Structure formats: C-alpha cells, structure tokens
Backbone as CSV, one residue per row, in Angstrom:
resi,resn,N_x,N_y,N_z,CA_x,CA_y,CA_z,C_x,C_y,C_z
1,MET,-33.534,0.146,10.026,-32.797,1.347,9.661,-32.511,1.333,8.166
2,SER,-32.735,2.483,7.509,-32.510,2.574,6.070,-31.015,2.548,5.766
3,PRO,-30.643,1.955,4.632,-29.218,1.956,4.257,-28.740,3.370,3.973
4,PRO,-27.452,3.626,4.129,-26.915,4.980,3.911,-27.151,5.452,2.484
5,PRO,-27.470,6.732,2.279,-27.602,7.254,0.913,-26.256,7.231,0.207
6,GLY,-26.324,7.219,-1.106,-25.082,7.230,-1.880,-24.309,5.933,-1.820
7,THR,-25.007,4.825,-1.514,-24.351,3.521,-1.448,-25.002,2.566,-2.440
8,ALA,-24.249,1.547,-2.827,-24.755,0.578,-3.801,-24.259,-0.812,-3.474
9,ALA,-24.983,-1.804,-3.981,-24.577,-3.204,-3.896,-24.845,-3.851,-5.242
10,LEU,-24.024,-4.840,-5.589,-24.146,-5.542,-6.862,-24.418,-7.011,-6.607
11,VAL,-25.355,-7.577,-7.356,-25.609,-9.009,-7.328,-25.399,-9.533,-8.752
12,ILE,-24.338,-10.306,-8.923,-24.012,-10.896,-10.221,-24.615,-12.293,-10.259
13,ILE,-25.455,-12.567,-11.243,-26.223,-13.804,-11.291,-25.785,-14.650,-12.482
14,GLY,-25.428,-15.905,-12.210,-25.124,-16.787,-13.337,-24.197,-17.926,-12.993
15,ASN,-24.627,-19.149,-13.295,-23.758,-20.318,-13.135,-22.486,-20.182,-13.966
16,GLU,-22.599,-19.519,-15.107,-21.456,-19.415,-16.005,-20.312,-18.606,-15.392
17,VAL,-20.641,-17.661,-14.522,-19.595,-16.890,-13.845,-18.946,-17.728,-12.756
18,LEU,-19.762,-18.425,-11.976,-19.236,-19.228,-10.872,-18.444,-20.439,-11.363
19,SER,-18.733,-20.919,-12.555,-18.002,-22.065,-13.106,-16.821,-21.639,-13.967
20,ALA,-16.577,-20.337,-14.058,-15.468,-19.771,-14.836,-15.615,-20.007,-16.338
21,LYS,-16.824,-20.323,-16.791,-17.044,-20.420,-18.233,-17.055,-19.033,-18.874
22,VAL,-17.459,-18.056,-18.067,-17.510,-16.665,-18.516,-16.850,-15.804,-17.450
23,VAL,-16.019,-14.871,-17.854,-15.421,-13.921,-16.918,-16.369,-12.732,-16.769
24,ASP,-16.708,-12.407,-15.534,-17.615,-11.293,-15.291,-16.972,-9.974,-15.703
25,GLU,-17.561,-9.307,-16.679,-17.108,-7.984,-17.099,-17.946,-6.883,-16.466
26,ASN,-19.183,-7.210,-16.119,-20.117,-6.184,-15.686,-19.785,-5.621,-14.304
27,GLY,-19.409,-6.500,-13.377,-19.112,-6.036,-12.031,-17.979,-5.027,-11.995
28,PRO,-16.779,-5.368,-12.510,-15.679,-4.407,-12.498,-16.006,-3.104,-13.230
29,TRP,-16.698,-3.211,-14.357,-17.060,-2.006,-15.106,-17.990,-1.120,-14.286
30,LEU,-19.000,-1.713,-13.659,-19.951,-0.924,-12.885,-19.298,-0.323,-11.642
31,LEU,-18.366,-1.039,-11.025,-17.655,-0.485,-9.876,-16.952,0.816,-10.258
32,ARG,-16.310,0.829,-11.410,-15.625,2.048,-11.852,-16.616,3.174,-12.137
33,GLU,-17.731,2.836,-12.775,-18.736,3.844,-13.078,-19.314,4.451,-11.805
34,LEU,-19.646,3.605,-10.850,-20.244,4.092,-9.602,-19.259,4.946,-8.818
35,ARG,-18.001,4.530,-8.811,-16.973,5.324,-8.132,-16.899,6.726,-8.727
36,GLU,-16.942,6.803,-10.045,-16.884,8.107,-10.721,-18.098,8.963,-10.372
37,LEU,-19.213,8.321,-10.101,-20.434,9.038,-9.740,-20.471,9.426,-8.255
38,GLY,-19.499,8.968,-7.491,-19.473,9.264,-6.063,-20.228,8.256,-5.228
39,VAL,-20.615,7.141,-5.816,-21.379,6.120,-5.100,-20.419,5.135,-4.435
40,GLU,-20.654,4.864,-3.168,-19.817,3.922,-2.421,-20.422,2.524,-2.499
41,VAL,-19.691,1.587,-3.049,-20.176,0.214,-3.169,-19.883,-0.539,-1.874
42,ARG,-20.935,-1.128,-1.287,-20.808,-1.800,-0.001,-20.764,-3.317,-0.099
43,ARG,-21.205,-3.871,-1.224,-21.282,-5.332,-1.334,-21.298,-5.737,-2.800
44,VAL,-20.558,-6.810,-3.121,-20.659,-7.467,-4.423,-20.796,-8.959,-4.148
45,GLU,-21.841,-9.554,-4.671,-22.092,-10.978,-4.422,-22.427,-11.662,-5.743
46,THR,-21.860,-12.836,-5.949,-22.148,-13.627,-7.145,-22.892,-14.884,-6.738
47,VAL,-24.019,-15.150,-7.383,-24.863,-16.289,-7.017,-25.259,-17.065,-8.267
48,PRO,-25.602,-18.356,-8.104,-26.023,-19.160,-9.257,-27.453,-18.845,-9.677
49,ASP,-27.867,-19.471,-10.758,-29.222,-19.272,-11.288,-30.224,-20.093,-10.476
50,GLU,-30.343,-19.779,-9.211,-31.262,-20.489,-8.319,-32.082,-19.452,-7.558
51,ILE,-33.397,-19.534,-7.704,-34.275,-18.493,-7.166,-34.067,-18.250,-5.675
52,PRO,-34.025,-19.272,-4.813,-33.865,-18.983,-3.380,-32.571,-18.224,-3.061
53,LEU,-31.482,-18.569,-3.747,-30.207,-17.904,-3.478,-30.194,-16.476,-4.020
54,ILE,-30.853,-16.255,-5.144,-30.969,-14.892,-5.673,-31.807,-14.037,-4.732
55,VAL,-32.901,-14.596,-4.242,-33.763,-13.864,-3.293,-32.970,-13.448,-2.067
56,GLU,-32.220,-14.381,-1.487,-31.432,-14.073,-0.289,-30.390,-12.997,-0.576
57,ALA,-29.717,-13.107,-1.707,-28.673,-12.143,-2.047,-29.253,-10.747,-2.263
58,VAL,-30.373,-10.662,-2.956,-31.000,-9.365,-3.204,-31.484,-8.747,-1.900
59,GLN,-32.061,-9.541,-1.034,-32.538,-9.006,0.245,-31.371,-8.517,1.106
60,ARG,-30.251,-9.242,1.106,-29.059,-8.780,1.820,-28.567,-7.461,1.230
61,ALA,-28.528,-7.398,-0.096,-28.050,-6.196,-0.770,-28.940,-4.995,-0.436
62,CYS,-30.244,-5.202,-0.404,-31.172,-4.109,-0.109,-31.018,-3.595,1.323
63,ARG,-30.636,-4.467,2.220,-30.415,-4.025,3.605,-29.124,-3.232,3.762
64,SER,-28.178,-3.440,2.854,-26.862,-2.834,3.025,-26.637,-1.597,2.179
65,ALA,-27.478,-1.343,1.174,-27.204,-0.240,0.256,-28.490,0.408,-0.240
66,ALA,-28.359,1.686,-0.601,-29.520,2.436,-1.083,-29.917,2.020,-2.497
67,HIS,-28.940,1.588,-3.293,-29.200,1.168,-4.670,-28.622,-0.225,-4.883
68,VAL,-29.386,-1.074,-5.550,-28.942,-2.436,-5.834,-29.033,-2.663,-7.331
69,PHE,-27.986,-3.254,-7.894,-27.949,-3.569,-9.324,-27.771,-5.070,-9.485
70,THR,-28.604,-5.675,-10.317,-28.420,-7.086,-10.628,-27.943,-7.213,-12.070
71,SER,-27.155,-8.257,-12.319,-26.622,-8.526,-13.652,-26.910,-9.969,-14.007
72,GLY,-27.630,-10.184,-15.100,-27.822,-11.534,-15.606,-29.159,-12.147,-15.257
73,GLY,-29.444,-13.249,-15.949,-30.651,-14.020,-15.669,-31.916,-13.457,-16.264
74,ILE,-31.784,-12.629,-17.304,-32.960,-12.077,-17.987,-32.973,-12.625,-19.407
75,GLY,-34.010,-13.337,-19.761,-34.070,-13.908,-21.102,-35.115,-15.003,-21.183
76,PRO,-35.097,-15.763,-22.279,-36.163,-16.733,-22.529,-35.844,-18.164,-22.107
77,THR,-34.642,-18.438,-21.604,-34.255,-19.827,-21.365,-34.530,-20.264,-19.927
78,HIS,-34.335,-21.535,-19.668,-34.703,-22.133,-18.388,-33.935,-21.547,-17.209
79,ASP,-32.711,-21.070,-17.469,-31.893,-20.550,-16.376,-32.029,-19.047,-16.191
80,ASP,-32.930,-18.415,-16.924,-33.186,-16.982,-16.752,-34.303,-16.794,-15.731
81,VAL,-33.891,-16.727,-14.458,-34.878,-16.748,-13.379,-34.852,-15.472,-12.533
82,THR,-34.152,-14.448,-12.996,-34.022,-13.239,-12.186,-35.363,-12.547,-11.967
83,ILE,-36.177,-12.457,-12.980,-37.474,-11.775,-12.822,-38.319,-12.491,-11.772
84,ALA,-38.385,-13.808,-11.840,-39.150,-14.575,-10.849,-38.569,-14.394,-9.452
85,ALA,-37.244,-14.358,-9.358,-36.592,-14.201,-8.058,-36.859,-12.826,-7.461
86,LEU,-36.786,-11.788,-8.282,-37.062,-10.433,-7.781,-38.518,-10.303,-7.346
87,ALA,-39.416,-10.921,-8.106,-40.824,-10.896,-7.704,-41.003,-11.563,-6.342
88,ARG,-40.349,-12.693,-6.141,-40.459,-13.382,-4.857,-39.818,-12.569,-3.733
89,ALA,-38.696,-11.937,-4.016,-37.994,-11.164,-2.984,-38.870,-10.043,-2.437
90,PHE,-39.735,-9.477,-3.286,-40.595,-8.364,-2.865,-42.062,-8.783,-2.750
91,GLU,-42.284,-10.098,-2.760,-43.631,-10.655,-2.599,-44.599,-10.070,-3.624
92,ARG,-44.190,-10.128,-4.884,-45.013,-9.662,-6.001,-45.307,-10.826,-6.941
93,ARG,-46.274,-10.624,-7.800,-46.542,-11.587,-8.859,-45.676,-11.256,-10.069
94,VAL,-45.480,-12.230,-10.939,-44.875,-11.984,-12.244,-46.009,-11.714,-13.226
95,VAL,-45.933,-10.571,-13.913,-46.999,-10.177,-14.836,-46.385,-9.845,-16.194
96,THR,-47.220,-9.773,-17.200,-46.782,-9.402,-18.546,-46.965,-7.907,-18.740
97,ASP,-45.902,-7.238,-19.155,-45.986,-5.807,-19.427,-46.515,-5.598,-20.846
98,ALA,-47.608,-4.865,-20.953,-48.291,-4.726,-22.234,-47.421,-4.050,-23.287
99,ARG,-46.699,-2.991,-22.908,-45.889,-2.286,-23.903,-44.742,-3.163,-24.388
100,SER,-44.111,-3.873,-23.467,-43.025,-4.771,-23.863,-43.528,-5.828,-24.831
101,LEU,-44.686,-6.387,-24.518,-45.255,-7.422,-25.377,-45.560,-6.873,-26.772
102,GLU,-46.099,-5.668,-26.820,-46.424,-5.061,-28.107,-45.170,-4.839,-28.944
103,LEU,-44.121,-4.310,-28.306,-42.884,-4.041,-29.037,-42.198,-5.328,-29.485
104,LEU,-42.247,-6.340,-28.632,-41.665,-7.626,-29.008,-42.400,-8.236,-30.190
105,ARG,-43.706,-8.134,-30.176,-44.487,-8.662,-31.299,-44.136,-7.935,-32.601
106,GLU,-43.921,-6.634,-32.500,-43.550,-5.885,-33.695,-42.206,-6.365,-34.237
107,LYS,-41.270,-6.601,-33.317,-39.922,-6.986,-33.729,-39.874,-8.427,-34.216
108,ILE,-40.574,-9.315,-33.498,-40.465,-10.742,-33.803,-41.495,-11.177,-34.838
109,GLU,-42.769,-10.928,-34.539,-43.820,-11.376,-35.462,-43.834,-10.542,-36.731
110,GLY,-43.505,-9.253,-36.588,-43.503,-8.380,-37.759,-42.432,-8.757,-38.764
111,LYS,-41.299,-9.273,-38.273,-40.194,-9.619,-39.175,-40.267,-11.054,-39.678
112,THR,-40.801,-11.954,-38.852,-40.788,-13.370,-39.214,-42.140,-13.900,-39.654
113,ALA,-43.204,-13.121,-39.365,-44.578,-13.559,-39.670,-44.946,-14.823,-38.911
114,ARG,-44.216,-15.095,-37.820,-44.526,-16.231,-36.965,-44.966,-15.740,-35.599
115,ARG,-45.898,-16.440,-35.009,-46.373,-16.062,-33.683,-45.266,-16.327,-32.653
116,MET,-45.196,-15.457,-31.661,-44.202,-15.638,-30.602,-44.466,-16.925,-29.845
117,ASN,-43.402,-17.661,-29.526,-43.571,-18.875,-28.739,-43.529,-18.551,-27.245
118,ALA,-43.720,-19.565,-26.419,-43.796,-19.343,-24.972,-42.514,-18.741,-24.413
119,ALA,-41.382,-19.179,-24.940,-40.103,-18.657,-24.456,-39.970,-17.171,-24.774
120,GLN,-40.355,-16.791,-25.967,-40.264,-15.382,-26.352,-41.240,-14.518,-25.563
121,LEU,-42.387,-15.053,-25.237,-43.359,-14.303,-24.439,-42.816,-13.965,-23.049
122,ARG,-41.911,-14.798,-22.546,-41.325,-14.547,-21.229,-40.519,-13.250,-21.196
123,LEU,-40.058,-12.808,-22.350,-39.271,-11.579,-22.410,-40.080,-10.352,-22.001
124,ALA,-41.398,-10.462,-22.008,-42.261,-9.335,-21.623,-42.692,-9.411,-20.163
125,GLU,-42.199,-10.400,-19.418,-42.594,-10.553,-18.016,-41.768,-9.664,-17.100
126,VAL,-42.440,-9.104,-16.099,-41.784,-8.241,-15.107,-42.439,-8.504,-13.750
127,PRO,-41.757,-8.155,-12.654,-42.420,-8.214,-11.353,-43.539,-7.173,-11.285
128,GLU,-44.625,-7.528,-10.692,-45.751,-6.605,-10.553,-45.298,-5.330,-9.841
129,GLY,-45.667,-4.183,-10.396,-45.304,-2.908,-9.799,-43.964,-2.364,-10.257
130,ALA,-43.264,-3.104,-11.113,-41.971,-2.633,-11.600,-42.157,-1.447,-12.534
131,GLN,-41.138,-0.600,-12.595,-41.104,0.496,-13.561,-40.190,0.120,-14.710
132,LEU,-40.600,0.449,-15.899,-39.784,0.179,-17.083,-39.331,1.501,-17.667
133,LEU,-38.037,1.638,-17.811,-37.455,2.880,-18.289,-36.986,2.669,-19.724
134,TRP,-37.658,3.319,-20.648,-37.364,3.117,-22.062,-36.402,4.182,-22.559
135,ASP,-35.460,3.775,-23.372,-34.486,4.680,-23.957,-34.437,4.400,-25.455
136,ALA,-34.344,5.460,-26.221,-34.390,5.299,-27.683,-33.256,4.434,-28.210
137,GLN,-32.134,4.399,-27.496,-30.977,3.650,-27.968,-30.987,2.186,-27.519
138,SER,-31.887,1.830,-26.590,-31.862,0.500,-25.988,-32.776,-0.468,-26.722
139,ILE,-32.364,-1.726,-26.740,-33.198,-2.782,-27.316,-34.308,-3.145,-26.339
140,PHE,-33.963,-3.225,-25.038,-34.918,-3.572,-24.010,-34.966,-2.464,-22.967
141,PRO,-36.053,-2.354,-22.214,-36.115,-1.336,-21.166,-35.260,-1.730,-19.963
142,VAL,-34.914,-0.725,-19.164,-34.306,-0.986,-17.864,-35.446,-1.175,-16.874
143,ILE,-35.421,-2.283,-16.157,-36.496,-2.597,-15.211,-36.033,-2.235,-13.806
144,THR,-36.856,-1.477,-13.076,-36.545,-1.159,-11.688,-37.690,-1.616,-10.802
145,LEU,-37.325,-2.093,-9.618,-38.311,-2.521,-8.634,-37.811,-2.079,-7.270
146,GLU,-38.565,-1.182,-6.636,-38.113,-0.573,-5.381,-36.722,0.041,-5.624
147,GLN,-35.710,-0.386,-4.889,-34.375,0.191,-5.045,-33.477,-0.620,-5.972
148,VAL,-34.043,-1.614,-6.647,-33.252,-2.536,-7.460,-33.359,-2.172,-8.942
149,VAL,-32.207,-2.122,-9.596,-32.139,-1.939,-11.047,-31.748,-3.282,-11.644
150,ILE,-32.613,-3.824,-12.506,-32.437,-5.163,-13.054,-31.856,-5.032,-14.457
151,LEU,-30.615,-5.520,-14.626,-29.912,-5.355,-15.894,-29.541,-6.718,-16.484
152,PRO,-29.464,-6.804,-17.802,-29.096,-8.078,-18.445,-27.632,-8.404,-18.217
153,GLY,-27.277,-9.672,-18.454,-25.909,-10.105,-18.237,-24.989,-9.893,-19.421
154,VAL,-25.519,-9.796,-20.632,-24.685,-9.555,-21.808,-24.009,-8.197,-21.645
155,PRO,-22.676,-8.136,-21.627,-21.991,-6.875,-21.298,-22.445,-5.671,-22.115
156,ALA,-22.632,-5.830,-23.413,-23.047,-4.685,-24.232,-24.412,-4.163,-23.812
157,LEU,-25.333,-5.083,-23.516,-26.675,-4.669,-23.085,-26.659,-4.140,-21.660
158,PHE,-25.814,-4.733,-20.810,-25.676,-4.245,-19.432,-25.207,-2.792,-19.435
159,LYS,-24.172,-2.507,-20.189,-23.634,-1.146,-20.237,-24.652,-0.178,-20.835
160,GLN,-25.310,-0.610,-21.893,-26.308,0.237,-22.533,-27.427,0.582,-21.551
161,GLY,-27.873,-0.415,-20.799,-28.940,-0.177,-19.835,-28.512,0.761,-18.720
162,PHE,-27.326,0.526,-18.168,-26.886,1.388,-17.066,-26.662,2.822,-17.538
163,LEU,-26.046,2.987,-18.697,-25.775,4.335,-19.189,-27.053,5.133,-19.414
164,ALA,-28.156,4.438,-19.684,-29.435,5.123,-19.873,-29.952,5.741,-18.576
165,VAL,-29.512,5.218,-17.427,-30.008,5.724,-16.136,-28.867,6.253,-15.264
166,ARG,-27.666,6.299,-15.781,-26.458,6.575,-15.002,-26.555,7.816,-14.124
167,GLU,-27.002,8.918,-14.687,-26.967,10.191,-13.962,-27.952,10.252,-12.795
168,ARG,-28.867,9.317,-12.718,-29.783,9.265,-11.570,-29.037,9.012,-10.265
169,PHE,-27.855,8.422,-10.357,-27.154,7.967,-9.158,-25.999,8.880,-8.754
170,ARG,-25.782,9.947,-9.486,-24.671,10.840,-9.152,-24.903,11.489,-7.794
171,THR,-23.867,11.537,-6.990,-23.945,12.144,-5.661,-22.647,12.893,-5.405
172,SER,-22.453,13.362,-4.174,-21.236,14.119,-3.883,-20.012,13.251,-4.149
173,PRO,-18.964,13.829,-4.709,-17.815,13.017,-5.134,-17.023,12.439,-3.975
174,ILE,-16.317,11.355,-4.270,-15.360,10.770,-3.338,-13.972,11.258,-3.756
175,PHE,-13.279,11.923,-2.838,-11.941,12.435,-3.125,-10.895,11.423,-2.669
176,SER,-9.834,11.309,-3.440,-8.821,10.295,-3.150,-7.414,10.869,-3.260
177,ARG,-6.540,10.345,-2.429,-5.106,10.575,-2.514,-4.424,9.218,-2.371
178,ALA,-3.217,9.087,-2.917,-2.466,7.842,-2.788,-0.994,8.154,-2.565
179,VAL,-0.367,7.343,-1.723,1.058,7.455,-1.461,1.691,6.095,-1.745
180,PHE,2.740,6.083,-2.555,3.452,4.857,-2.903,4.760,4.849,-2.120
181,LEU,5.020,3.736,-1.440,6.100,3.717,-0.460,7.105,2.594,-0.692
182,ALA,8.338,2.864,-0.289,9.395,1.863,-0.375,9.475,1.024,0.890
183,SER,8.730,1.378,1.930,8.767,0.672,3.214,7.827,-0.526,3.210
184,SER,8.032,-1.444,4.139,7.121,-2.583,4.314,5.905,-2.144,5.131
185,GLU,4.836,-2.929,5.070,3.643,-2.617,5.856,3.939,-2.584,7.360
186,SER,4.776,-3.508,7.821,5.073,-3.557,9.248,5.756,-2.283,9.721
187,ALA,6.588,-1.686,8.859,7.257,-0.435,9.222,6.303,0.744,9.215
188,LEU,5.181,0.597,8.493,4.204,1.690,8.374,3.069,1.597,9.380
189,ALA,2.937,0.467,10.049,1.755,0.188,10.862,1.473,1.266,11.897
190,GLU,2.486,1.683,12.650,2.248,2.670,13.710,1.809,4.012,13.130
191,HIS,2.338,4.366,11.946,1.965,5.625,11.307,0.535,5.553,10.751
192,LEU,0.173,4.399,10.235,-1.200,4.204,9.770,-2.172,4.286,10.938
193,ASP,-1.841,3.622,12.042,-2.711,3.653,13.219,-2.923,5.081,13.711
194,ALA,-1.860,5.851,13.747,-1.955,7.234,14.221,-2.828,8.074,13.291
195,THR,-2.696,7.840,11.987,-3.474,8.609,11.016,-4.950,8.239,11.089
196,VAL,-5.236,6.948,11.215,-6.626,6.491,11.344,-7.269,7.112,12.587
197,ALA,-6.536,7.157,13.696,-7.064,7.733,14.938,-7.307,9.230,14.796
198,ALA,-6.434,9.913,14.059,-6.549,11.364,13.924,-7.615,11.785,12.915
199,PHE,-7.903,10.911,11.945,-8.854,11.261,10.871,-9.869,10.128,10.689
200,PRO,-10.776,9.954,11.646,-11.718,8.827,11.585,-12.707,8.902,10.416
201,GLU,-12.904,10.084,9.846,-13.852,10.227,8.739,-13.240,9.883,7.387
202,VAL,-11.935,9.644,7.368,-11.247,9.332,6.109,-11.004,7.831,6.031
203,GLY,-11.372,7.231,4.919,-11.102,5.809,4.705,-9.654,5.619,4.269
204,ILE,-8.909,4.817,5.024,-7.486,4.621,4.741,-7.238,3.150,4.453
205,GLY,-6.594,2.879,3.325,-6.295,1.503,2.933,-4.817,1.316,2.680
206,SER,-4.317,0.112,2.980,-2.908,-0.214,2.780,-2.810,-1.473,1.934
207,TYR,-2.048,-1.400,0.815,-2.020,-2.487,-0.154,-0.579,-2.831,-0.529
208,PRO,-0.045,-3.936,0.011,1.346,-4.311,-0.271,1.501,-4.930,-1.656
209,ARG,2.727,-4.855,-2.186,3.070,-5.487,-3.452,4.240,-6.433,-3.219
210,PHE,4.241,-7.546,-3.952,5.328,-8.518,-3.844,5.834,-8.892,-5.233
211,ASP,5.945,-7.889,-6.079,6.420,-8.117,-7.438,7.511,-7.098,-7.751
212,ASP,7.703,-6.790,-9.022,8.775,-5.876,-9.402,8.284,-4.444,-9.592
213,ALA,7.186,-4.088,-8.949,6.692,-2.714,-9.022,7.694,-1.759,-8.381
214,ASP,7.503,-0.461,-8.638,8.448,0.520,-8.093,8.179,0.863,-6.628
215,HIS,7.211,0.186,-6.023,6.890,0.451,-4.625,6.527,-0.854,-3.926
216,ARG,6.604,-0.844,-2.610,6.254,-2.031,-1.818,4.857,-1.938,-1.235
217,VAL,4.389,-0.713,-0.959,3.057,-0.525,-0.377,2.423,0.721,-0.988
218,LYS,1.139,0.604,-1.285,0.329,1.754,-1.699,-0.669,2.050,-0.580
219,VAL,-0.691,3.282,-0.103,-1.639,3.698,0.930,-2.596,4.716,0.315
220,THR,-3.889,4.485,0.483,-4.888,5.371,-0.102,-5.699,6.072,0.971
221,PHE,-6.207,7.239,0.618,-7.023,8.065,1.515,-8.266,8.484,0.739
222,ASP,-9.443,8.137,1.236,-10.702,8.431,0.553,-11.668,9.120,1.503
223,GLY,-12.447,10.061,0.968,-13.457,10.712,1.789,-14.282,11.693,0.986
224,ARG,-15.386,12.127,1.561,-16.264,13.092,0.899,-15.760,14.525,1.067
225,ALA,-14.957,14.774,2.095,-14.431,16.112,2.352,-13.006,16.193,1.818
226,GLU,-12.805,16.959,0.767,-11.504,17.010,0.103,-10.410,17.501,1.040
227,ALA,-10.720,18.498,1.857,-9.709,19.047,2.761,-9.254,18.006,3.781
228,GLN,-10.194,17.227,4.306,-9.836,16.185,5.273,-8.945,15.123,4.640
229,VAL,-9.257,14.739,3.421,-8.457,13.738,2.728,-7.024,14.246,2.552
230,ALA,-6.895,15.501,2.119,-5.568,16.081,1.940,-4.809,16.163,3.259
231,GLN,-5.497,16.566,4.322,-4.856,16.688,5.632,-4.390,15.335,6.159
232,ALA,-5.218,14.304,5.975,-4.843,12.968,6.435,-3.604,12.472,5.698
233,CYS,-3.572,12.701,4.397,-2.421,12.285,3.595,-1.160,13.019,4.055
234,GLU,-1.271,14.304,4.241,-0.115,15.097,4.670,0.349,14.696,6.072
235,PHE,-0.588,14.423,6.953,-0.264,13.995,8.318,0.539,12.693,8.282
236,PHE,0.090,11.757,7.462,0.760,10.463,7.347,2.170,10.632,6.782
237,VAL,2.295,11.364,5.688,3.594,11.540,5.038,4.585,12.229,5.971
238,ALA,4.100,13.181,6.765,4.978,13.921,7.667,5.594,13.034,8.740
239,ARG,4.967,11.917,9.043,5.474,11.001,10.060,6.553,10.052,9.517
240,LEU,6.687,9.970,8.225,7.561,8.955,7.617,9.016,9.415,7.597
241,PRO,9.935,8.461,7.647,11.362,8.813,7.554,11.724,9.248,6.138
242,PRO,12.810,9.979,5.979,13.237,10.402,4.633,13.458,9.204,3.714
243,GLY,13.031,9.361,2.469,13.219,8.314,1.475,12.147,7.252,1.438
244,ALA,11.176,7.339,2.363,10.125,6.316,2.407,9.139,6.461,1.240
245,VAL,8.898,7.688,0.811,7.901,7.946,-0.229,8.531,7.838,-1.614
246,VAL,7.957,6.967,-2.445,8.399,6.832,-3.840,7.758,7.909,-4.682
247,ARG,6.430,8.052,-4.518,5.670,9.063,-5.258,4.283,9.185,-4.640
248,THR,3.582,10.228,-5.004,2.205,10.439,-4.552,1.311,10.648,-5.767
249,ALA,0.016,10.460,-5.560,-0.938,10.658,-6.653,-2.256,11.161,-6.072
C-alpha cells in the first residue's frame, strides 16, 4: 500500500548528532517548514554514518511517507556514505554525474590549477537514475531519488537546498486551534475522550506543563477541515467548568 499523500519522513544522518558533538538544526527547521506547507510528518529518525543502518532507516521512511528527506553524509570524507547508502536502498549503482563533475572541475581546477583528487571526485557521485535539481543560488544541486530528497548536513546548505524545491511539497493546509487550561490532565481526561469520540477526523493532543507557565495543560486540535477543527475545539470548551480556560489561540 502506498503511503498517504501529503506526508513526510526525515532521516538525520551523522555520528556527530548521536554523540551530541553537534546539535541537529535541520530537523526542527524542516519540521516547521513542512508544517507551514501542510505536510504531515510521520517519522523522524537519526542514524549513524553506517550504510546498513541508513538503508534500513530510508526504507522504513519510504514505507511510511510520500516524501522522505535525508540530512547529512554528503561530501568527500570517509564518513560521507549517504550516496552509497541510498544507491543500495534502491538497488542502484553509484555513478559519476557528468555535469556535476564539469562544474566541480571549473570551481576547483580552474581556481587552483590542480587536478581534482579522489576525495573531490566523490562530490560528483550520485545514485544511478537520480535527478539533480540545479538552482542558480545553490553551490550544489539537490539530488532526488524516487521519493527521497537528499540534502547536505551543513545547516546553511540544507536550508538553501530545501528552499530551492520547497513549493513542490505544498498541499492543503493543516488548521490548528489551541486551548490553554488551568486544570490538570486527569480532570480533563473524560472531556478529551468525549471530544475524540465525537470528532475522529481531528487530531487532538494534550500537553501538560510542570513549570511556572500561565497554564497547566495545552490542548491542540489539528485537521484539514477548518470547520471540523473549530467545532471540535468549541465542543471541548463547552464541556469544561467555568474558569478552566486560561486562553485560546
């Protein structure tokens, strides 16, 4: 069965993220971008620079979402194995893209008058059958293979690459409402259950706070149908005792 349209999954690749040497900026940023585009993210997975684990993660992501984005592992060093992993995941060969090689030679050999070394030549490698999307503002192309968009891990390059293809993923918007409450989750449980039963098409989330915020619980309502989202929110609020609601958004 094909994954639902308008869905996405993220695979963050890099030992540096898992070892806390680097804080992942790309995942949170892309989640916000996709949400704004109306795309529902179904999975985020972080894996080390190991081909078998990247292959497994990408294959899981492809089964769960219509669009898959990878971050990291593109470059000339020993731990840049994303291209090889994507090729293996789709049973393709790794090949050299002629246009990439030509442009790299212009940039590297043209400026330094030195022949590209083996590591630099790897920058022109792609999985066989991949599409390369060139943008005038980008240093490197965005590589796509089947439903996967392969992006670099450097945040500036990651953002630049995604923004070049961003509008391809826009779909019907996700509408949201939020209610901030002074009550505890346990006091809200029966009202949440009733609302979930009455509005099965609306995604309802409950998020408690245990700090000095002005509320104890935030309840959210999400859906593709704006009227349903509004009705679910109103239904829930109408069940609450006076003074329970701090504010709505």
